C-alpha positions in Angstrom: 18.2 29.5 8.9 20.4 31.1 11.6 18.9 28.7 14.0 19.8 25.9 11.9 23.1 27.2 11.3 24.0 27.2 15.2 22.4 23.7 15.6 24.5 22.3 12.7 27.6 23.8 14.6 26.6 22.2 17.7 26.7 18.7 16.1 30.2 19.0 15.0 32.8 18.1 17.8 35.4 20.1 15.7 33.2 23.2 15.5 32.2 23.1 19.3 35.8 22.8 20.0 36.9 25.7 17.6 34.3 28.1 18.9 35.3 27.2 22.7 39.0 27.8 21.8 38.1 31.0 20.0 36.2 32.0 23.6 38.9 30.8 25.7 41.5 32.8 23.8 39.5 36.1 24.0 40.3 37.8 27.2 36.9 39.4 27.2 35.4 36.1 28.2 37.7 35.6 31.3 35.8 34.4 34.4 32.5 34.4 32.5 32.2 30.5 32.2 33.8 29.7 35.4 36.9 27.9 36.1 35.5 24.3 36.2 33.7 24.3 32.9 35.3 22.1 30.1 35.8 23.4 26.6 32.9 21.5 25.2 30.6 23.2 27.8 31.9 26.5 27.1 31.4 25.9 23.1 28.0 24.7 23.7 27.0 27.5 26.1 28.3 30.1 23.7 26.2 28.6 20.7 23.2 28.2 23.0 23.2 31.8 23.9 24.0 33.1 20.3 20.9 30.8 19.0 18.6 32.4 21.7 19.7 36.0 20.7 19.1 35.2 17.1 15.7 34.1 18.0 14.9 36.9 20.3 16.4 39.4 17.6 14.0 37.9 15.1 11.2 38.8 17.2 12.3 42.1 17.8 12.7 42.8 14.0 9.4 41.3 13.3 7.8 43.9 15.8 9.9 46.8 14.4 8.6 45.7 11.0 5.0 45.8 12.0 4.3 42.0 11.9 3.9 41.9 15.7 1.5 44.1 17.7 2.7 45.6 21.1 1.3 42.9 23.4 2.8 40.3 21.2 6.3 42.1 21.4 5.8 42.5 25.2 5.3 38.9 25.7 8.7 38.2 24.0 10.4 41.4 25.5 9.5 39.4 28.8 11.2 36.4 27.7 14.3 38.6 26.8 14.1 40.2 30.1 14.2 36.6 31.8 17.0 35.4 29.6 19.2 38.6 30.2 18.6 38.3 34.1 19.4 34.7 34.3 22.2 34.1 31.8 25.6 35.9 32.5 27.1 34.8 29.3 24.3 36.6 27.4 25.2 39.8 29.5 28.7 39.3 28.7 28.2 38.9 24.9 26.0 41.9 24.9 28.9 44.0 26.8 31.8 42.7 25.0 30.6 41.5 21.5 28.1 44.4 20.5 29.2 44.1 17.0 27.3 40.7 16.5 23.9 42.6 17.2 21.6 44.7 15.3 22.1 48.2 16.7 18.2 48.5 17.7 18.1 45.0 19.2 21.3 45.9 21.2 19.8 49.2 22.6 16.7 47.4 23.7 18.9 44.7 25.6 20.9 47.3 27.2 17.7 49.2 28.4 16.7 45.6 29.8 19.9 45.1 31.5 20.1 48.6 32.9 16.5 48.1 34.3 17.1 44.8 36.0 20.8 45.9 37.1 24.1 44.0 36.4 26.3 43.2 39.1 28.9 42.4 36.6 29.2 45.8 35.2 
C-alpha cells in the first residue's frame, strides 16, 4: 500500500510540486540535489527514494518477523547497500530525517553507511 501511495503522488503534478517545494524549503536538503535540478526532478527523486526505502524496510521487517531466512535477508541487504552507496539523496534522508524510519531499519542503514564510508558526513 505504501508503494501505491508514492506511485499515486508521483502521478499528480500538484503533489510532485508540493513535495518539491517542501524539500526545497528545508535547509537540510541544501545542495543534495544539485543546483541544476528542476523542482519536478527534485520531487520525483525524493518520492523514488522514499518508495525504495519503504520496499527495503518491508524486507527488513519480514526478516525480523521470521518470514525471511538469513540468506534471503542478506540478498536484500546487498540491495540496500548498493542503494545507499549510490544514492546521495538516500544518505541525506537517512541522516537528516531519521524520524521517517523504523528504528531497527534505521540502525541497519546507519551500519551499512558506516561500513561503506560516506564522504558527505
